[in-house]
C-alpha positions in Angstrom: 33.7 158.6 64.2 33.0 158.7 60.3 31.7 155.3 59.0 31.9 154.5 55.1 30.0 151.4 53.6 32.4 148.8 52.4 31.9 149.7 48.7 33.2 153.5 49.5 36.5 151.9 51.6 36.8 149.6 48.7 36.7 152.7 46.3 39.5 154.8 48.5 41.6 151.8 48.2 41.9 151.7 44.8 42.0 155.5 44.3 45.1 155.6 47.1 46.6 152.7 44.5 46.6 155.3 41.9 43.9 153.2 39.7 42.6 155.8 36.7 40.1 153.4 34.8 37.5 151.4 36.0 35.1 149.6 33.9 31.9 147.8 34.8 28.1 147.3 34.1 26.3 148.8 36.6 24.5 146.3 38.9 22.6 146.9 42.3 25.4 145.1 43.9 27.8 146.9 43.3 26.0 150.6 44.2 28.1 151.1 47.4 31.3 150.7 45.1 30.1 153.3 42.7 29.1 155.9 45.0 32.4 155.2 46.3 34.1 156.0 43.4 31.6 159.0 42.5 32.6 160.7 45.8 36.5 160.3 45.4 36.3 161.3 41.6 37.2 158.0 40.5 36.3 157.7 36.4 33.7 154.8 35.8 32.9 153.6 32.5 29.7 151.9 32.2 29.6 149.2 29.9 26.8 147.1 27.9 28.3 144.1 28.7 30.8 142.6 31.7 33.3 140.8 29.3 33.2 144.2 27.5 34.3 145.9 30.6 37.1 143.1 31.0 38.3 144.0 27.7 38.5 147.6 28.0 40.1 147.1 31.5 42.7 145.1 29.4 43.1 147.3 26.6 44.3 150.2 29.1 46.3 148.2 31.6 48.5 147.1 28.4 48.7 150.5 27.1 49.2 152.3 30.1 50.7 149.3 32.0 49.1 150.6 35.2 46.4 148.0 36.6 42.7 149.1 35.6 39.6 147.8 37.3 36.5 145.8 35.9 33.9 145.6 38.4 30.8 143.0 38.4 28.4 141.4 39.9 28.1 137.9 40.6 26.1 136.8 37.2 28.2 139.3 35.7 31.4 137.5 36.8 30.4 134.8 34.6 30.6 136.8 31.7 33.9 138.3 32.5 35.6 135.0 32.9 36.6 135.1 28.8 37.9 138.4 29.0 40.3 137.2 32.2 41.4 134.3 30.2 42.7 136.8 27.5 44.5 138.6 29.8 46.1 135.6 31.6 47.2 134.4 28.3 49.5 137.9 28.3 50.0 138.4 32.1 48.0 141.4 32.0 47.8 142.7 35.6 43.9 144.0 35.6 42.1 143.7 39.5 38.8 142.0 39.1 36.4 142.8 41.6 33.2 141.1 42.0 30.5 142.0 44.6 29.5 138.5 45.2 26.6 137.0 47.1 25.7 137.5 50.6 28.4 136.0 53.1 26.2 135.6 55.9 24.4 133.0 53.8 27.4 131.3 52.3 26.8 127.8 51.1 22.8 128.0 51.8 21.8 128.7 47.8 22.1 133.0 48.4 20.8 135.3 45.7 23.2 135.1 42.7 25.6 132.7 44.7 28.4 131.2 42.6 32.0 130.0 43.7 33.5 133.2 42.1 37.1 132.6 44.3 37.2 129.3 42.8 36.2 129.8 39.1 39.0 132.9 38.9 41.8 130.7 40.8 43.1 129.3 37.9 43.0 132.5 35.5 44.6 134.4 37.7 47.7 134.9 40.3 45.6 135.9 43.2 42.0 135.3 43.7 40.5 135.8 47.1 37.5 136.7 49.2 37.5 139.6 51.6 35.3 137.9 54.6 36.4 141.5 57.2 35.1 144.8 56.2 38.3 146.7 58.3 40.1 144.6 55.5 39.1 145.7 52.5 42.3 148.4 52.0 44.7 144.9 53.1 43.3 143.1 50.5 43.1 145.5 47.6 47.1 146.2 48.8 48.1 142.4 48.5 46.0 142.0 45.5 47.8 144.8 43.8 51.2 144.1 44.8 50.0 140.3 43.6 49.1 141.7 39.5 52.6 143.9 39.5 55.3 142.1 41.2 57.3 139.7 39.3 55.6 137.6 36.5 52.5 140.4 36.0 48.8 139.0 35.7 45.5 139.3 36.6 44.2 139.0 40.4 40.5 138.6 41.7 38.7 140.1 44.8 35.4 138.6 45.7 33.7 141.2 48.2 30.5 139.8 49.7 27.1 142.3 49.2 26.7 142.5 52.6 30.2 143.5 53.3 29.9 146.0 50.6 26.7 147.5 52.5 27.7 147.3 55.5 29.5 150.5 57.5 33.1 150.4 59.1 35.0 153.2 60.5 36.8 155.4 57.6 40.2 154.3 59.2 39.3 150.8 59.5 42.7 148.3 59.1 45.1 151.7 59.3 46.5 151.2 62.2 48.6 148.5 60.7 51.6 148.8 58.7 52.0 149.4 55.5 51.0 152.9 56.9 51.3 154.1 53.3 49.2 151.8 51.0 50.1 154.2 47.6 51.7 152.3 44.7 55.3 151.2 45.5 58.1 150.8 42.9 57.9 146.9 41.0 60.9 145.3 42.7 63.1 143.8 39.9 65.1 140.6 40.0 68.9 141.4 39.6 70.9 138.7 38.0 73.8 136.3 39.6 76.9 137.6 39.0 78.3 134.2 38.1 75.1 133.1 35.9 75.2 136.3 34.2 78.9 135.6 33.5 78.0 132.4 31.6 75.2 133.6 29.4 77.7 136.4 28.5 80.5 134.4 27.6 78.0 132.0 25.6 77.1 135.2 23.7 80.1 136.3 22.9 81.4 133.1 21.8 78.4 132.6 19.7 78.5 133.0 16.0 75.0 132.9 14.5 72.7 134.5 17.7 69.5 135.7 17.5 67.1 137.2 19.8 63.7 136.6 20.6 61.4 138.7 22.7 58.3 138.0 24.6 55.8 140.3 26.4 57.7 140.4 29.5 60.1 142.9 27.7 57.2 145.2 27.6 56.3 144.7 31.5 59.7 145.3 32.5 59.5 148.6 30.2 62.7 147.3 28.5 61.8 148.2 24.8 63.4 151.3 24.3 66.7 149.8 25.8 66.3 146.6 23.8 66.1 148.2 20.4 69.3 150.5 21.4 71.9 147.4 22.6 70.4 145.2 19.7 70.8 148.2 17.0 74.5 148.5 18.7 75.6 145.0 19.1 74.1 144.1 15.5 71.6 141.0 16.5 68.5 140.4 15.0 65.4 139.9 16.9 62.0 137.9 16.8 59.0 138.6 18.6 56.9 135.9 20.0 52.8 136.2 18.4 51.0 137.8 21.1 50.3 140.9 23.0 50.8 143.7 20.7 54.3 145.8 19.5 57.2 146.1 21.7 59.7 147.5 18.9 58.9 149.6 15.8 58.3 148.0 13.3 61.3 149.7 11.2 63.6 149.4 14.0 66.8 148.2 12.1 67.1 145.2 14.6 63.9 144.0 14.3 63.1 141.0 11.7 59.4 139.7 12.0 57.3 137.0 14.2 59.2 133.6 15.3 57.0 132.1 13.3 58.3 130.0 10.3 55.0 130.5 8.6 54.0 133.8 9.1 57.2 135.2 8.6 59.3 132.5 6.5 62.7 134.2 7.1 62.6 133.5 10.4 63.1 130.0 9.5 66.8 130.0 8.3 67.2 132.2 11.1 66.7 130.0 13.9 67.3 126.7 12.4 70.8 128.0 11.0 71.6 130.1 14.9 74.1 128.1 17.3 72.4 130.3 20.4 69.2 131.9 20.8 68.6 134.1 23.5 65.1 134.2 24.6 64.3 137.2 26.7 60.9 137.5 28.5 59.3 134.9 26.6 57.8 131.4 27.5 58.5 128.1 25.8 55.3 127.3 25.4 53.3 125.6 22.3 54.1 128.8 20.0 57.9 128.1 20.4 57.5 124.3 20.3 58.1 124.0 23.8 61.6 124.6 23.1 62.2 121.5 21.4 63.3 120.5 17.8 62.6 121.0 15.0 61.5 124.7 15.9 65.1 125.3 17.8 67.7 122.7 16.8 69.4 120.7 19.1 72.5 122.2 17.7 72.1 125.3 19.0 72.1 126.6 22.5 69.0 127.8 24.0 69.1 130.8 26.8 66.3 132.2 28.8 66.2 135.3 30.3 63.0 136.6 32.4 62.1 138.4 35.3 60.2 136.0 37.9 60.7 132.7 39.2 57.4 131.8 37.3 58.4 132.4 34.2 61.8 130.6 34.6 59.5 127.2 36.2 57.6 127.5 32.6 61.1 127.7 30.8 62.5 124.5 31.9 63.7 123.2 28.5 66.1 125.9 28.1 70.1 125.0 28.3 70.5 127.9 30.5 68.5 130.2 32.6 69.3 133.6 34.0 66.9 135.5 36.8 67.2 139.1 35.8 64.8 141.6 34.7 64.9 142.4 30.9 65.8 145.8 31.4 68.9 145.1 34.0 69.9 142.1 31.8 70.4 144.3 28.4 72.5 147.0 30.7 74.6 144.1 31.1 74.4 143.2 27.3 75.5 146.8 26.2 79.3 145.9 27.1 79.8 142.8 26.0 82.5 143.7 23.2 81.3 141.8 20.1 78.7 142.2 17.3 77.8 140.4 14.4 77.0 142.6 11.2 77.6 140.2 8.5 75.3 137.6 10.6 72.9 140.6 11.3 72.7 142.0 7.2 72.2 138.4 6.1 68.4 138.5 8.1 67.9 141.9 6.8 68.2 140.8 3.2 66.2 138.1 4.0 63.0 140.5 5.1 64.0 142.6 2.1 63.6 139.7 -0.5 60.2 138.8 1.7 58.6 142.2 1.9 59.6 142.6 -2.3 58.1 139.1 -2.8 54.5 140.4 -1.3 55.1 144.0 -2.8 54.8 141.8 -6.2 52.0 139.4 -5.4 50.4 143.0 -4.7 51.2 144.6 -7.2 48.6 147.3 -8.6 46.2 145.7 -11.8 47.0 142.0 -10.7 43.8 141.4 -10.2 42.8 143.7 -12.8 39.8 142.1 -14.7 39.7 139.3 -12.9 36.4 140.6 -11.0 38.1 139.1 -7.5 36.7 141.1 -4.9 39.5 142.7 -2.6 42.6 140.9 -1.3 42.8 141.1 2.5 46.0 141.9 2.7 46.0 145.1 0.1 43.0 145.9 2.8 45.5 145.9 5.8 48.0 147.4 3.4 46.2 150.3 2.6 44.5 151.0 5.7 48.1 150.9 7.2 49.4 153.8 4.5 46.8 156.2 6.1 47.9 156.2 9.5 50.6 158.4 10.8 53.2 158.3 13.8 51.2 159.1 16.2 47.8 156.7 15.1 47.1 153.7 16.8 46.5 150.3 14.9 43.9 147.9 15.9 43.5 144.3 14.7 41.0 141.7 15.4 40.0 138.0 13.9 41.4 134.9 12.6 42.7 135.4 9.0 42.3 139.2 9.4 44.8 139.3 12.2 47.4 136.9 10.0 46.9 139.4 7.0 47.1 142.7 9.2 50.4 141.1 10.8 52.4 140.5 7.6 51.0 144.0 6.4 52.3 145.7 9.5 56.2 144.1 9.1 56.0 145.2 5.3 54.7 148.7 6.5 57.4 148.7 8.9 60.3 147.7 6.8 59.4 150.5 3.9 59.4 153.2 6.5 56.1 153.8 7.9 55.1 154.0 11.2 52.3 153.9 13.6 52.4 154.7 17.9 50.9 151.3 18.9 49.1 148.4 18.1 47.3 146.0 19.7 45.5 142.5 18.9 43.9 139.4 20.5 46.6 137.1 22.4 48.1 133.7 22.8 44.3 132.3 23.2 43.4 134.2 19.9 40.0 135.1 20.9 38.0 137.0 18.9 36.0 140.2 19.7 38.3 141.8 21.5 39.1 144.8 18.9 36.6 147.4 19.4 37.3 147.4 23.3 41.4 147.2 22.4 40.7 150.5 20.1 38.3 152.2 22.8 41.4 151.8 25.0 44.2 153.4 22.5 41.7 156.4 22.0 40.6 156.6 25.3 44.6 157.1 26.6 45.6 158.7 23.4 42.4 161.2 22.3 44.2 163.2 20.0 45.2 159.9 17.6 43.3 158.4 15.0 42.5 155.0 15.6 41.5 152.3 13.3 40.5 148.8 14.1 40.7 146.4 10.9 38.4 144.1 12.2 37.0 140.2 10.7 33.0 140.3 10.1 33.3 137.4 12.5 35.6 139.2 15.0 33.0 142.0 15.2 30.1 139.6 15.5 31.7 138.7 18.6 32.3 141.6 20.0 30.5 144.5 18.3 28.1 145.2 21.2 31.3 147.3 22.6 30.8 149.8 20.2 28.3 151.6 21.8 30.5 152.5 24.8 32.5 154.5 22.1 28.9 156.2 21.1 28.5 156.8 25.2 31.5 158.0 25.6 32.1 160.3 22.6 35.3 158.2 21.5 35.4 158.3 17.5 37.4 155.3 16.3 36.9 153.5 13.1 36.0 149.8 12.6 37.4 148.8 8.9 35.3 145.6 8.5 37.4 142.9 6.3 34.0 141.2 5.1 34.1 137.7 3.4 31.2 136.6 4.7 32.2 134.1 7.1 34.6 132.6 9.7 37.3 131.9 6.4 39.8 130.9 8.7 37.9 127.8 9.9 36.2 126.9 6.4 39.8 127.0 5.0 40.7 124.3 7.6 37.2 122.6 6.8 38.1 122.3 3.1 41.5 120.5 3.8 40.6 118.7 6.3 36.9 117.3 5.3 36.6 114.4 3.0 34.2 116.1 0.7 36.6 119.4 0.5 33.5 121.7 1.9 32.9 124.2 4.4 30.1 123.3 7.0 28.4 126.0 9.5 30.9 129.0 8.8 29.1 131.2 6.3 27.3 134.5 7.3 24.7 136.4 5.5 25.7 139.5 3.8 25.7 142.1 6.8 25.2 145.4 6.5 27.7 146.7 9.2 28.0 150.3 7.9 24.3 150.5 8.3 24.5 149.4 11.7 27.1 151.9 12.7 24.5 154.8 10.9 21.7 153.7 13.1 23.5 154.5 15.9 24.6 157.8 15.0 27.4 157.4 13.6 29.2 157.2 9.6 29.2 154.3 7.6 30.3 153.4 4.1 30.4 150.3 1.7 33.5 149.7 -0.1 33.5 147.0 -3.1 36.2 148.5 -5.0 40.1 149.0 -3.8 40.6 152.5 -5.1 37.6 153.4 -2.9 39.0 152.2 0.4 41.7 155.3 1.4 38.9 157.9 0.6 36.1 156.3 2.8 38.6 156.1 5.1 39.4 159.3 5.4 36.0 160.3 5.4 35.5 158.2 8.5 38.2 159.3 10.1 37.1 163.1 9.5 33.8 162.3 10.4 33.8 162.9 14.2 31.9 159.8 14.8 32.6 155.9 15.4 32.1 154.9 12.2 32.2 151.5 9.8 34.3 151.0 6.3 32.5 147.9 5.6 34.8 146.2 3.0 34.1 143.1 0.7 36.7 140.9 0.7 37.8 137.6 -0.7 38.9 134.6 1.4 42.6 134.1 0.8 44.2 131.9 2.8 46.9 133.0 4.6 50.4 131.2 5.1 50.0 129.6 8.7 46.6 128.1 7.9 48.1 126.7 4.5 50.8 125.6 6.0 48.9 123.8 8.9 46.2 122.5 7.2 47.7 120.8 4.5 51.4 119.8 5.9 50.3 119.5 9.2 53.8 120.8 10.5 54.9 122.2 13.8 53.4 125.7 13.8 52.7 128.4 16.4 49.0 127.6 16.5 50.0 124.0 17.2 
């Protein structure tokens, strides 16, 4: 009987599940798995760092909604933990695999021994060590099911190196059910008719309802249905910060972020509502845990979630409904009630908000002042160069906040991009290049542009080498204000001396870094040069950098939280 190493059995089990993307930093502990992946033609991308491998798996999983794999050695596991945390915040169903220290000498100080299972446990849905090579396929099946079922999330398998290298029958474990271990359809929660009726009755009786959506809508693939139903019912939709685009910014019912500082029109809408319907979201710090003053006590708060895990996080809701979001939206479609006047009031508020910002960004407003480029203007100009098939990624502190505002403004004016990606609820800097790689790798014919703060690029810019290695020409636009501006602005309002400390950078020539690696680079100091430089960068066919000198301008959210200490989405 043919025998295979444990690593080859792992590779075959992942291939059988339909895994399409594996990311690693090739190490000796992982070699049997890499050999198995080579033999069964499972695509593997070698990365310069394990954190990069984790972020690449994260980006691919967010886009495709199919688990990707991050394969690391025992010391590399520690490097991958930040990526695990970022994925945990957005419930991204990645499969992390550690080729861990030998099982035979466990607890005796084996080579590179670390308790990876215990470390991963609070950051994953499922973390387990495989102690029997004959059960490798079984545990891959368990991990896949845990990652994709209910409230999705990352999982972790630890495969000791002695099992990784040992040989087992190629049909090990296949005598037991399930015989077919290919990916199965994900079970969806069907609503209890009585509880569903209560929710629909509450909504039908409401005069000023608002809908707040979270990433559960994305993972249930309900975004298209949401746009259809909300448009027909004239229901205004607000998105929780985090994850990425679930509705086109130009979709008629989409208003903006459910954040009083980033998108001020959400304040009169939510405070003036008599019912808040949250679909696929969680009542965490961004939502003031469901409490006033963010959600008024006079308004009914209803949470619809596709899993018991999510409902446990939403105990503060007045009414809960266990239901797959797409299934709930089908029921909602037949409500028999619309809210055209309330809906148009919210659109009028968005229109006025966009107009205010356009006036502030009116050409010539900085003329003659010698001021560097405004970061919002940079984002607006960059987005104007992208088409409906292109992808936009942003990464940073203030850079992220300004880009989010620009995306809403551009969407109102009819501008479309295929998708957006950015850091999630943990605001982990340095994910931008990896997410841009993922967008380009899954959409090779699209232009992919990353707007990155200088601090964010310093946190994760090493991953650009993977773009060169794999021949993926993304364009990185650096919002270069010379420091950690989001932090320094808080310091200037917090410190008694009114100064900043330990937040400034030297003048870093990011564009020449790209040139040195074999890419395209340009320095921009005037606004009128942004679009020509961006055009040349995208046309170069290489990983490219447009290094734009900007000025530090405090964003509304930082101004509000550092000056007034109001309840806000970052607290």
